[in-house]
N, C-alpha and C positions, 0 to 999 in steps of 0.2 A: 751462740745467743745472739738475734739479728738488733741490730740497729731500732731506737725508737726512735718512732712516728715523728716528725715535726709534720704536723698537720693541721693545718683551720684554715677556714673559709678567707682571707685574707691575703693568702698567696701565699704562705708558711709552707702547703703542703698542694696536695692534686686530693679535695673532696670531692669534687662533682662527680667523676666517675663512679664514685661509692657509692652516692646518692639512692638511688638504687634498690642497692642493698642494704642498707644503713636502714629504708624505710620497710624493707620486707623484714628484716628481723624484728625491727620494734611492732611491727604486728600482729610477727607471733607466725609468720611463714617459714618454719622450719622442717628438715628432715627430720623423719620421727624413725627410730629403727623400731620396728617392730618387738624383735626377739627378744629387745632389749626393755622395751616397756613392756613385756608380757613381764620378765624376770624384775623386776624393778617394784611388781606390783605383784609380788606371785601368790600373795597370803589373800591379795584381796580375791585374785582369780580363785584359790582354793574355797574362798569362804563363798564365794558368790555357787561357785559350783554344786556346792555340801549344799548351800540352801536350797538353789532349784531341782536336785535331787529330792532335800524331803518333803518341800512344798508337790514333787510329785506323787510322793509315796504316800502325803497324804490324799493325797485328791483319788488315787487309788482306793486309799479305806473309803471314800466317798462314793465313789462311782459304783450304780447301778452296774453288775455286770449283763452279758446279751450274750444268745446262742442261737446258731448260727444250724439249721438243717439245711441238707440238699439234697433235690429228688433229679433223678437224668431220665433223659425221654428223649426214642430215637422215633423219627417219625419218618414212616418209608410208605411210599408207593408208586405203583405199578405205571409208566408212563405207556400210551400209547405206540407202537410200533415207527408210526410215521414222522412221529418223532424225532429231531437228527438227534446225533450225542450233544452237538452244543446247545442246543434248546434243553434239551433235558437238565442239562450243567446250571442254568439261566429258570428254568423253571424253580430249581432246587433251592436254589440261593434264595432267593422272593421268596421260594415257598415258603419256607422254614424262618425268617425274621415277621411271616405273616401269621404264622402259628404260635411265632412267638407273641403276636402283640391281642392274637382271640385269647389265651393262656389272660392276661392281663383285660381280658373285656372285661363291660360291667353283667354281662349274663352269667360268665363264670362266677365272677367272684360276690354278685349277690345269689347267686345258686349255695356258694359256700357259706354266704350269712346266715343262710334259711334253713340252712340240714341244721336237724336236731343232734345230731351230737356234736355240735358247736355251739349250739344255746348255753349250756352252763359252764363255759370258759372263763378261766379267768382273766385270760390277756383281755374279754369282750365287757368285761363289768362295767368299766368306766366309762365307754367308750358309744358316742351318740350315733354315729353314723360308721356302720362297719364295713363298709363297700368302701368308706375314704380312706378309712385307715388300716381294711385288705388294699390298695392301690399304692400307701405311701409305704408300706413293708413288703411287700411281694415282689422280688426280682426274678426275670425273666431273661436270661441271656445266653444266644447262639454262639459256642466252643467258636476260635478265628482259627483252629486245626484242624475239628472234624465237623460235624453235622447232629453232634449233640446239642438239646435244649437243657439247660442248666434251670431249675426253678428251687430259688430258695427263699427263705424267712427269717430274719432278726431279731428275738423278741427276746424278752426277761427269762421269761418258761422257756426249758429246753424242748418237755413236752407236747407246749401250744404252738409252740412253730412245728413241731413235726409233723401234728395233726391238720396243720392247716393247711401246709405245704400239698402234704396226702388227699388234703379233700380239695385243693384245687388243680391236681392231677385228675381228679374224679371227674369232678364238675368239667374238664373242659371234654374228659374221653367221653361223657354222657352229651356233653351238648354238641359235639363236631364231628364225633366217629361212630356212635352207634345208636343218634335217632337223628340225624342228619337227611330229609329227605328236599328235595325237587320238581318240582315242576314243569321241569326243564320239552320232557313229551306235547304237554299243550304251549308251552311257546313255539315247542317246533312246528307244532302245524301251523300254528296263524301264520306264522315265518312263512310257508311251504305257500298257504294260501297268497299270501299277499307277493310272493315270486312269482304265483302264476297270474296275474292279474298284472305285475308289474313287464313281465314278458312280452302280453299282449299289447300293451300300451307303446313296447320300444318300436313293437313288428311295426303298431301305426305308424308311430315316428319316422323312421329309416322309410317305410312307402313313401310320403310325402316328402320328404328329402330329394328322393331321389326321380319322384315325379316333375318338381321343382327345377332342378336343375337339367331334366329333359327339355321341360319346356325353353328354358330362357342359355342356352350353348355357350351365347358369349361370355357369361360368365367363369364357364370353363376353360379361356383361354388366357392363363395366367404366366408370369415370368417369375422372375425373383424379387421383383421389387414390390409383385400386387397385378389388380388384374389391369388391362393394358388403357381399356377408355380412362381410368383413374388414372394415373403413368404421365399420358400423353396430355392432359389436363391439366397435371400437375406441374409440365414439364415448359407447357408453357406458358401457366402462369409466371413460374421460375422468369424465364424468356420476358418477360412481359415488364417486369419489373424492374430486370434489370435496362432494358431499353429506357421506361420510365426515367429511372434515375440516370440514363446519360444523356438523355434528351433534356433534360432539366439544366445540368450539368453546360451543354451546347451554346442550349439557348441562354443561359449567364454568362458564357464568353461571350457571345454573339450582340449582346445587347450591349456588354462594354468596350467591343473596338468599333460597332458603331457608333456610339458616344465621344469617343476617342477618336474618329478622324474627321465627322461633323466639326469640333474642334481644332484648328490649323496649329495651334501652340501645343497640340499632345500629339499629332502625329507621327514626329521622331519617333516616341517611345515606341509605337508600332513595330517601328524596323527591327528589336529588339524583339519587340515578341514574335515575328513570324519566325517558320518555320523552315527546314534542310532545303524543302524545294521550293521556295521563295528569295531566301536567302541569296540559293544562287544565280539568280537576275542580276543582284548588283557586281557590278564591274571595275573588280577588285583592283583592274593597272592601273585605274582611270585615278582611285581613291589613293595609291601608291605616286602616282607621277603629283596629285597634289599636293600630297606631304613634301615630295622633295623640292616643288616652287616656294611653297612655304619657307622650309629650311635654307634654300637659297635668298631667296628676299630678304629674309631677317640674315644672314650672313653679307648681303648688299648695301644693304639701307645700314649698318653698323660700319660702311667701308664708303660709298658716296655719297650718305644724307638720302634726304625724304624729293628732292629735286634732280636729282640725274635721270639721263636718260632711261639709263640701262631697270633702275626701278622701275618706272613707267613699265614699262614691257612686261620685267615681270608679274607686277599687277594685274596688266590685261590678260596675263595669261592663266593667274590663278582663280582671278572671277570667274574666265570659260571654263576653265576645271571642275570649277564646284558647280556652273549652272548645271554640266552636265551629268555631275551626281547627282543634282539636286533631282533631276529627271527623271534614273534610272534609280533613286529610291525611291520614287513613289511611284514608277511602276511595281517597284517590290511592294508596297506597301497595300496598292487594291490589290493585289493578287491575292495578300495575303487575306486581307476583309473579303477578299470573295472566297476563298477554301474555307474559309470561319462560317460562311455566310451557309454555301452548301452543305458541309457537314452536319446543318442544324436543319436543313431541310430534308435532308434525305432522313436522319434518324422520326424527324416527327411524320413520314412518309411511312415509314419500319414498323413506330412505333401502333398507327392506324391501322395497316392490314395486321399484325398480331393481333389487336384489341379487335379485330373480327371473328378472328380463326379462336379466340378465349372464349368468343358470347358463344359459337356453334360446338365448342370441345363440350360446358359446361353446361348448356344442355343434357348433352349424354353423357355427363359424368354425374350429372344430378339423376336423373334416369337409372343407372347401372349401380348409384349408392343407394337408391329406396328400393331394388331389387339382392344388394347384399344384404342390407338388413333383414328384408325379410327372411335370405338361405340363413345370415346369423340366427334368426330366431326360430327358424326349423333344426338349426345343428343344435343352439345351445338346448334345448327339450330330448331332442335323439342321445346328446353327454350325460341331461342329469338322471333321464330314465336307466343308461347304461350303469351307471354309477349305484343307484340306486338298487340295481339288480345284484350289483359285482359283494355292497354290502353285507346283504339278502344272504347272499353264496355265503359268504364269512362268518354269518353268524349264527348262519345251521350246522357248519363245518364246526365252531367251537362247545354250542351245544351241544353234538356228538359225545367232539372229545371230551366235555366237560363231565358229563355221565360216564362215561369209563372213567376218569382218573378218580371222581366221586367212590367210585365202590373200590378201590382200589386202595386207598387210606388204611393204613396202620397205625399204630399207636402201640409203639417197646419198651417197656417201664425198665429201661436197666439198672435205674437204684431205685429203692423205698425209704424216702425222710426218715431217718432216725432221732432222738433223743442227742443232742453232743454232748458226751461226758465233759466236754471243757471247755471255757466260756469262749468267745471270738472278741467280744473286746468288754474291758480294754486287755492291750497284752503290757503287761508291765514293763515285761526291756522295754518297748518302744517306748515308755512312758517315763520311765525312767533315764534312757534315753536320752527324750526331747528335755526334759526336768534338767537335766546335768547340762544336752547341750545349749538352753538356756539363759540360765543361770548362769553359761563361765563367761557366754555373749553378753549378758548384762554386765558383770565382771570386767569383762575387756573393756566394754562403752563406759565404765564407769575411768575405769585407769586409763582411758584417752581422753575423758572429758579432764580427770585429774591432771591432767599433762598439757593440754591446750588453758586451762585455767590458773596453773602454776608456771610464774613467768619470771623465775629464778634462774640464776646463770651457774649451770652444770659441769661443765667440762673446760678449761682450755680453749678447749677449739669453739665453743660455744663464745664464749667470752670473746677470742679475738674474731669471730662470725658480727657481734653485734658489734661492737667498741672501736673495730676496726683500727685498734693500735697493736703494741708489741706486747706480751707478755712475760716480763723479766723476771719472775718469781712467781714459786708456787710454795707458800707456808704452812707447813699441817696445823693443825689445830692442839694445843697444849692446853691442859687443865690446869689454870691460877690458882684455883680452887679461894677465887676473891683476893687474894694478895697484887695487890698491880705492880709493888716494886719488883718482885719478883718472877713477874711475869715482864716486864718492861728490861729487867736483866737477863733476861733466860742468857746472852754470849758469856755471860759470868759463872751467874749457878748455876748454869747447865749446858757448858760447851760442848763436847759431845751428845747431842740431842737430835733427832733430828728437825727439830726448831731449829738450831744454830746451826747445823750445814747447810740448811733452805737459805736464812739471811747472811752465810758467807757464798753461796752460789749466788742470790741478789749481790749485793758485791761485786761481786767478779764481771756480772753481764753488766751490769751498773757503769764501772769501768770502758771496759771495751764499746760499749754502746753507747759512752759519752761520749770519746773518742777522745778519751785519756783522764785530762786539769781542764779543760776547757769549760766540763760545766761544772763549774765550782759550787753553784748554788742550788740544790734540790729540795724542793718543797715536795712535803707529804700530807697527801690528802684523799677523804675520802668522798662519796656522793652525801653519806646520810653517818649520822653518830652512832658508835660500838660495831661499826669495820672494823675494829683495829689498825687504825693510823697511827694511834700512839706509841702503841710497845713495836709495830714496824720500825718508826720512825727512830724512837727508844734504841731499839737493837742491830738498825742498821749503823745506827751513830758508833756504839763500840764495837761493831765489827769492822769497821775503817779507822776505831781509832787503836784498836789490837794489831794495822795492816801498817802500822808503823808511821801512820796523818798523823796531821793534826789537824782535831772537827772541832765545828762548834755545832753543839746542839741546839734551838731557837723554839723557847716555847712560845710558840705566837696564837696560841687561843688562844683573844684575849676576854674567851667566852666562862671556857671551861674547862679550864689550865690543870694539865695532868703531869707533869715532868717535874714540876718541885713534889709532888707525890714518891712518883719511881725514883729519883734519887734523893731525896729525903732531904731536901733542899727548904730554906726557910724563904717564906712567902712575901718579907719586906718589899724588897725591888726585886727589880728585874727589868724586862722589853718596856712593859707602861710604863718605868719609871723614866726611862731612858727617853722615850716617846714623848709623856708630855711633861718633864721637867728637864731634858736635854743635859740626862743628865752621862758625863761618861761611861761609855759601853765599858770599860775596864774594871769600874764599880761595882758593875754588876751579875757580870761573869762570876761565876764560878769554875776555880781552874780544875785541870786532873780530877776531876771527878767519878771516873774509870780510864787511869794511865792516858791517853792525850787528850781524852775527850773534856773539854770545857759545856757547859749547860750556863745557856742565858735562860732560867725559867723568867715564867711571865710577870710575876709581880700580883701588885695591888692590880685588883680588875678596875678597869677604868669604864668610864659612862659613853663614851661617846668609841668605840674601837678604832668601827668603820675611819673616823676621820685624822684616826692616832694614823693610820697604816697608809692612807691616801694622801697624808701633805706633804709628801717629797721627799719627809727626814728622813723616813725607814727606807726608802730606794735608796738612801746618799749616805748613812748608815751598812746597810751588807755591802754598797764600792768600798766602803774604808775598810771593811773584814775580810775583805775576800784578800788580800795583803797579807794579813797573819796569820791566814789558815786555807790548808789543803781542800777544805769538804767543807760547808755548811749545811748542814740539817734543819728545815728547818721544820715543824709542827705544826701543819696549820689547821685551821678549825673545817669542818665540813662545808661542803661548795655549793647543795643545793640552801638547806637552810640559811645563810649567813653569806653577804657577798664581801667578807675578807678573804677568804679563799682565792677568790680572783683577780685583787687586790696581791696579794702576794706571789699567787703564781704567774702577773705579769710581771714583775721584777726579780724573776727567777730564771738560772740557766737552764732547769729544763725540772719538770713536777710528775709526779710516782701518783699514782690515783691507785688506792686501796679500796676492792671488793672484798665484801665479805662471800667465801665458797655458802653454797647453800639459804643465803640472803639475801645478796645483794639481787635488785631485780634486771631487766633489761630499760628498763622506763629509767631509773633514775641512771644508772649508768650511759646508758643516751645524751641524759639532760644535765649531769657534769660534764660530762667531757665537751657535749658545747655548748657551757655555759665556761671554759675554760677557751674555747675555738675563741669564744668570740674577745676574753679579752687578749687574744693575741699570744697566748701560752705555747714555748717554742717544744720542742723532745718532750715528747704526755710518752708515760709507759705506764702499764697499767702492771698491780701485783695482789697478788690471789693469795688473799689471808683468810685463814682455820678452816682448810681442808677439812673435813674427817678422814680416821684414819680406816674404816671400810670403803671408804671412794676416793683413797688415792691414786689407782690405776687410770678411774676417769678422766683426773685429772692432770692423767700425764706423770705423776709424784709416785715412784714406785716404793719399794723395800731398801733400795739401795743407800738413801740418809743414814737406818739402822740397821744397818751392818754389823755387828757384832758390838754393838753397842750397848747392851741389856731392853730396858723397859721402854715399852715403844707407845706406853700409854699417857705419858705426864713427865714427869722433869724430877720426879723425888727421887728416887734414887739415882741420879747421877750427882757425881763429887763435885764440891768447889771448886776447883783449880784457880789460882792463880796468873802461872805458865799460860803464856801462848800456847794453841794448838800448834798439831804438826800440818795444818792446813793454812796457818795464820802465817808460817814461819815463811813455807815454800809461795805462797800471795807475797807475804816483804822481799822475797831473794828475790823472784820476776821481774815485783814491780820495779826495783832497783836496776835490774839490768835493761829493765825496758827504757828508765828514765835515763842511765848513762848514756843509752845509745842513743834516743832521742833529743836530749836536751841534755848535753854530759855538766853545761853551767847552771842548771837549774838550782834553787837551794835543795828542793825536797828531793832531788837524788839523790843528797846525798844523809 
């Protein structure tokens, strides 16, 4: 068994990383085993499944049966030879769907509704619009794997369904196969006359177009980009636009350069703007000599001073060089200004010449465009007339083909509709299966909802995940038959019962989990009343006393004490008397109640239990009692209803939180744990009490506790033994060996 978790929000543990898991658990975010959920609620699932099946059967008894009648048709036709095989297939597919729509067309259905043999049908007795009724109930479909057309009807009367389907087939054959008449010949004659007129018009348009082209041969000179005249005009227009843009740029540059040249202070800037041709006029050697003289002058001035004759000669030489350089720069600037002016005048002259050529070409292009428009108009008239003639030719061919197709239409009735022997709706198997499935789904949904609404703790793993504390023991349920004294002394009354074995296991886990003798004061509490913390505390104290330890059981429940009832002690004095009257504890302790177990009952109920426990004297009392006893077990009140348990847990070395299986909820367990953390309670652990026998495996409690011990349902058949059990003897021996090896001088080791 792992050690207790010393976990609190003030630094005794590390609760921060667990916060997300705790919140998830508190909000119900847990994994659900669907198979286990179904098994736990198997009777609910079975009941809802049976209810669903019964409901489906009841619906079946009330549903009006419907019968389906089907007639199968094969529409065959012989296409002309001039159509290819692919065209025949396409025509066949579209033709079948067309015929399916014709079968459900209004003329066919109206003929069926007005037929004398259908006037007295039972199906039509309460129908006002028979055509709409037939359209809603007559189904026509084309087979996906064949070219068969299926005509069907589903009605409450099998005879009426068969008769109406056959009437629809007969009306279709009469309307579209036997009495089909067409005026194709008359339409064909009209189209041929129109074709003759359009042919004459086409010849006239062709002659007019040819005459126009002969008269204006220059329009025939064409290139890939179009007519030569219009192409030349477009080129001139493009070139003129480019020259005008360049002229504007040159004019702007010339105005800027001239303005800078007219301003003496800005002339040096023109030297940097000059091009490579003007820059070549500069005397680089003079500039280099001037720089060298400047450097020499600076060095000599620093050496000889301003009045030295050598300095005067260098200044005169530098002035002469700068004068020559200025003259050279003036020549460069004037050359640059002149080049800009010449470029501007050249572009202006070029623009004038292009403008004259553009104006001349514009007149020629205008005349050519007018002729091209006339030619395009003649060409359009010719193309329109030719297209109309082609359309008339195609229409004449289609009429010839249609005439041949209509004459070759053959309708084969492969299957005549007859009354169906069995109803097609409803299907009993499907209805029952749907009812059973729906009932099962509803049952599973109810089970799922029940699982979500149930916040009780149902397994050791769930307790560990939710509370994040070690589970030290799992105590099975024992039916005490209302006898609290016997329930609290099961270690004596039934030492070989599963409950006694579970308490011994809890004792062992506490000893090793609490690091031996370090945790002497153990508070036993629970989130709410009724979780069994009192019986766990009394039996745990008896188990420790049977292990040759001096144990004191304190009933610190100053509101509803029970230990005096379990051990049948007088309630005249106890812990309340010691705390309120400062009575010596030895006067209130009842010695050797069960072996080495001493009991400090509650005594008279005080009016201020919280003040008595929190005045400091209770903590001093526990410290004085620690020297006299190996273990002190405190039966504490529940955590959530009152504040007593928090005070007791704060002064205890360890705290056991007793949770009731199938009763304690996640919220109450988390609330109790958080309250204990707030008072810095250390070494928190959990005991799961009252585990049902039928759910022991889910709580990690198997049949090994009861192996060879007789009755598993209670403790009535167990003998009353005064001698310690074999496990108690082994526990005493192992404890003595551990104490001798760890603390050879300890009084408890002897």
